[in-house]
N, C-alpha and C positions, 0 to 999 in steps of 0.2 A: 492373516496378519496377527501376530502375537503382541499383546501390550501388557505391561506390568508396571506397578509403582516401584520406584527405586530411589536411592538417596546416596549422597556423598557428604563428607565433611570438608569444609574449607576453613581451616583453623578450628575455631570453636563454633562455627556457623554451620547449621544443617541446611543443605540444599536438596529439596525433593524434586524429582522429575519423573515423567512418564516415559518409559522406554518401549519403543515399537520396533519389532523385528520385521523387516520388509525385504522384498526382492530389489535391492538397490546396491550400488557399488561403493558408496562412501557413507561415513557417519555424518549426520546432520544434527545440529543443535539449534533450537529456536526458543527465544524468550518472548512470550506473547503477552498481549494486553491482559492485565489482571495479575501478572506475576507468575503465570504458569510456564514451566520449562518442559519442552518436549525434545526427546532424543530419538532419532531413527537410525538403525544400524543394519548392516547387511546380514542375511540369514546365516552365512557360514563363518562369520567372524567370531572367534572365541570370546567368551564373556569377559575374561580378564583384560583383553585388549580394549574392549568397549569401555569398561570401567576406568582403565588407565587413561584413555583418551578424554573421557568426561572430566576426570580429575585434573588433567592438564589444562582444561578449559575453565576450571572453577573460577579463576580471577576474572575472566571475561564474563562468565555467567553472573557472578556477584555484581560486577560493575553495571551490567545491564539491568539487573533486578533493582539496584539502588536508583538508577536513573529513572526507571519506570515509576518507582515510588515517589520520587521527587516531582516528576511531571504530573502524576495523578493528584498529588497534594496541592499543586498549583492550579489545577484545572478548575475553572469556574463555569458551571453550566450556563449556556447562553439563554438570555431572556428575550432576545429579539426586540430590544428597545434602542432608541436613538443613542448614538455614541459608542456602541459596541463595535469592535474591529473584526472584519472578515477578510479572508485571503482568497483571491480569485485570480487564476493565471499568473501567480507570482507577485501580485500587487495587493497591498493592504488598502482596504476601503472602510470608512466609517459608515455605519448604518444610520439612515435617517427615516424614521417611521412617521408616516403622514396618514392620519385618520381621515377617511373620506368614504364615499359611497361606492368605490370600486376596489378591486384587488388586482394590483399589477406591480411589477418591479422593474426599474430601469437604473442604469448607471448614469448619474447626472453630476457634473462638476466635481468629480472625484469621490462622490458618495454613492452608496447603494440606496436608492430611494424606494422604500417599501410602502406603497400605497395600499391601505388595508381597511376593511370594515371591522376587523377584529381588534377592537380597542382593549379588551380584557383578556382574551385567550392567548397565552403564550404558545400553547400547542398548535393553534390554528396559524399563528404567525410563523412558527417553525415549519409547519407543513407547507405553507405558501413559499417560504424561502427555499426549502429543499426541492420543491417542484421546479422553481426557477433555476436553482443550481444544476439540476439534472439536465435542463435544457441547454445551459451553458456548456456542460460537460459533453453532451451529445454532439454539439457543433464542433467543439475543440477536438474531441477524439476522432470524429470522422475526418476532419481536416488533416490531422496527424496520420491517420490510417491511410488516407489517399496519398500522402507524401512518402510514407515509409514502405508501403507495400511493393512498389516497383523494384525496390532493392532485393526483395525476395522473389517476386513474381518472375523475374528474368531466369530463375532457376527451374521454372516449370510448376511452381506450387499455386494451386487455385486460391483465390482470395477468400479468406474465412469470414464467417459472420462475426459481427462485433456486437457485444452486449455490455450493459453497465449494471453494476450492483454495489451495494454498500458492504465493503469488506474491512476487517479489522487487522488482518495479519499479512496481507500482500497487496501489491499495487495492481497486479494482473495475473491472469492464468490462461493457459492455452489447453483447451479440452481435447481429448482424443478424437472428438467429433469434428475437429477443425473449427471450433468456435472459440473466440477470444473474449474473455471477460476483463473489463477494466474497472478499477475501484472508482466509485463516484467521487471520492475526495481527492483523486489525482488531479482534478480540475483546479485545485488550489495551487498547483505547481506551475512554474514557467513552461512555456510551450516546448523549449528544448529538452526539458525533463520528461514531458509527456511523450515526445518523440523517442526518447531512450526506452521508456517502458514499452511502448508499442512495438518498437523494433526488437526488443528483448523477447517479447511474446511471439512475434512473427518468426524469429530464429528457431523457436521450438517446433515449427513445421518441419524443419530439416533435422534438428537434434532435440528429441523430446526431453532428455535429461541435461543437467548442468555439468556436462563433461568438459574435458579440456578442448575437444573439438568444437563444442558449442561456443565457448568463450573465445577461441581463436577466430571462429566465424563472425561473432559479434564484433570483435575488435577490428577485423578486416573491413566490416561495413560501417562501423562507427568508432574510430580510434580513440575518441575522448569519452567513451561511455562511462568510465570510472569517475571522471570529474562530474558528469551529469548526475550520476547516481549519488555522489556525495552531496551535491547541492540539494537534490531532492530530499535526502534524509535530514539535512540541516533545516530546510525551509518548512517542510511539511511532514513531520514524523508520523509514523503509522498509528501511534496510540491516540487516535482521535475519537 
């Protein structure tokens, strides 16, 4: 795979991006957390076609870069103290920190009650919360997996392994080894959005790339996937 630094002008604004030449069919553009722009292009596509396409997408790239800057400027690091707001399965909860001699977390009366011995350490309270969040994610993802898999299983595909990790640029991925990874932070989204991501990744068992056939297949199984995707992007953006 060949990768090089490239750039285009959008008016008087310089947009830098990393161009990767791969064995793919279409040009893909991604604006990632931190303001990095990545472009992937097919091996046999002439350079002028690639540059022309990237230039045609300059307004979209610039819009997304500005949106990222705005969100990052508004992001305040969590301190895991009472009153902070946290999103779990599409619902907003206020955190209630209770200093005591045990460590546990429960949802009580619309609050996330964090019982902790860690009165002074933000890092330890964060670690405790993320461990609990991973437990919530595992339960929600497995429930969705069990619900969505039969839609694919009837075509003869074996049930893949499910794993969770913290990702910045995608909600899920389907590995060639038939292992599906889901983003830990997907647990912030409503269940019907989690179902969409799970089914999206399961569809890659039949169609590895995002081809027209892939999207036709996904639409046949979940006709409203675009609406679910839009809600997911609005409620729980990936720059987390």
